[in-house]
Structure formats: C-alpha cells, structure tokens
C-alpha positions in Angstrom: 23.2 9.4 -19.9 25.6 8.8 -17.1 25.5 5.7 -14.8 24.4 7.8 -11.7 21.2 9.0 -14.0 20.4 5.3 -15.2 20.5 4.4 -11.5 18.0 7.1 -10.7 15.9 6.3 -13.5 15.8 2.6 -12.5 15.0 3.4 -8.9 12.3 5.8 -10.0 10.8 3.1 -12.3 11.0 0.4 -9.2 9.4 3.0 -6.8 6.5 3.3 -9.5 6.1 -0.3 -9.5 6.0 -0.6 -5.8 3.5 2.3 -5.7 1.0 0.4 -8.3 1.3 -2.7 -6.1 0.5 -0.8 -3.1 -2.7 0.7 -4.7 -3.6 -3.0 -5.6 -3.0 -4.1 -1.9 -5.2 -1.2 -1.0 -8.1 -2.3 -3.0 -8.0 -5.8 -1.7 -7.8 -4.4 1.8 -10.9 -2.4 1.0 -12.7 -5.5 -0.5 -11.7 -7.5 2.7 -12.9 -5.0 5.1 -16.4 -5.1 3.3 -16.5 -8.7 3.2 -15.5 -8.8 7.0 -18.3 -6.3 7.7 -20.8 -8.5 5.7 -19.6 -11.4 7.6 -20.1 -9.9 10.9 -23.6 -8.7 9.9 -24.4 -12.4 8.9 -23.2 -13.8 12.0 -25.2 -11.4 14.1 -28.3 -12.6 12.1 -27.6 -16.2 12.8 -27.7 -15.4 16.6 -26.0 -18.1 18.9 -25.1 -20.2 15.8 -23.0 -17.4 14.3 -20.9 -16.5 17.5 -17.9 -18.4 16.5 -18.0 -17.0 12.9 -18.5 -13.4 14.3 -15.0 -14.0 16.1 -13.4 -15.0 12.9 -15.0 -12.2 10.8 -13.7 -9.8 13.5 -10.2 -11.0 13.3 -10.2 -10.7 9.5 -11.6 -7.1 9.9 -8.6 -6.5 12.2 -6.0 -8.0 9.9 -7.6 -5.8 7.1 -7.1 -2.8 9.3 -3.5 -3.6 10.1 -2.7 -4.1 6.4 -4.4 -0.6 5.6 -2.0 0.9 8.2 1.1 -0.7 6.8 0.3 0.3 3.2 -0.5 4.0 4.3 3.0 4.1 6.0 4.6 2.4 3.0 2.9 5.0 0.6 4.1 7.9 2.7 7.7 6.7 3.0 7.6 5.9 -0.9 6.3 9.4 -1.7 9.3 10.8 0.2 11.8 8.9 -1.3 10.4 9.6 -4.9 10.5 13.3 -4.1 14.2 13.2 -3.0 14.9 11.1 -6.2 13.4 13.7 -8.3 15.5 16.4 -6.6 18.5 14.3 -7.0 18.0 13.6 -10.8 17.3 17.4 -11.3 20.7 18.1 -9.8 22.5 15.5 -11.8 21.1 16.8 -15.1 22.0 20.4 -14.1 25.6 19.2 -13.4 25.6 17.2 -16.7 24.7 20.3 -18.5 27.3 22.5 -17.1 
C-alpha cells in the first residue's frame, strides 16, 4: 500500500469518526429540543411565575435549533468530502494495478 493510499484510508477513517460524532450531537440536540419544549409547557402552566423561565427555555430551544443547522451543514460537507475520497482512492488503486 502506498503512502497516498494510507493517507486516504486514514482520512476516510477520520471522516467516519467525525460522522459518528455528528450523529451523537444530533441525538443530544433532539433531546435538548424536547426538554426545551417541555420546559416551555411547564412555564406556561406556571403562569406569571413561569415567565422568566419561559424566556430561558425559549433560548435553549433556539440554541438547539442553531446546533441542528450546523450539524446538518457539517453532515452535508462531510458527505461530499467522503464521496471525493472514495473516488480518489479508486483512482489510486486503479493506477497501482497498472
């Protein structure tokens, strides 16, 4: 195996690790969104006493949505990079076979 192929395989492995971490972040984001929604409901049930808490819960929901957008963007970019790595690895293997 050439150094180039090793670099591509290592990069693909790292991309896989990042992809798994993105999935973990997405799970946490989903849980956070549900918790924020539940907190907003409870704040509404508390009436006047829950108004301050409703603001905090709303901000937690906004942060969760921002993180979700970032992870979706990262996921798309990683997918494109992994596709290109696959193509490059295929070309290197074909060149090595010649």
